Steps between C-alpha positions, in 0.01 A plus 500: 500500500850622621603857446698563194874568565754729338858405537766762583673484159171566317407778733841661440443484122161664529646786712831514306695439816803273453620470861310252727595715802350813336180312410471368864539863620221607265276216626570601860421866433169404330389245765550186287614192689756275328476126567759223440421156389764249405755778469285712261364844604151590397214726597123506448433629146190701582687676787792579275277630212286715732814659647628575143168663411430675828641855394301480184179404689551776753525748211175368356333537839615857523381583149170308476393451867262206542489434120864389500425132470289558189780704346754229593294231328466721193883540490547139557277418207699758294177682392628840407157633382333430827807646697465819310129521601604465860765764474257747336264457801615720789482271806552675829726337747368446853509796731814508720350579846850557653558801271170655605548437872860632488360857473242455776625543860253346746456699821309253719594153612192352329602659168847364530369139560254547203786590264709213623221255430446639152872463422503139619244403244 
């Protein structure tokens, strides 16, 4: 089954961008490739939609941690009662190790390497 396409004029309507050049600039900034077939410009629909929703998903990840997908599905289903339940539960976001290690100043070479390995993960 071929990937679903979205043509440049439809994408412009969804983003409320009238200029083709402005839309192409937005696509480049968001890592979306534009293809041309028989003179018509298009892109992969799922790539386009994921770029549109990326800021929203990042805010869900920050607010709900590993439970963000469940919250996203609840919002997609438009279930306000279940969403309120999730918002009432205080879900801690994952610990940001870089903030903790920023205060720690390793003295030995072994400690420096250990901190570097932690920050890579």
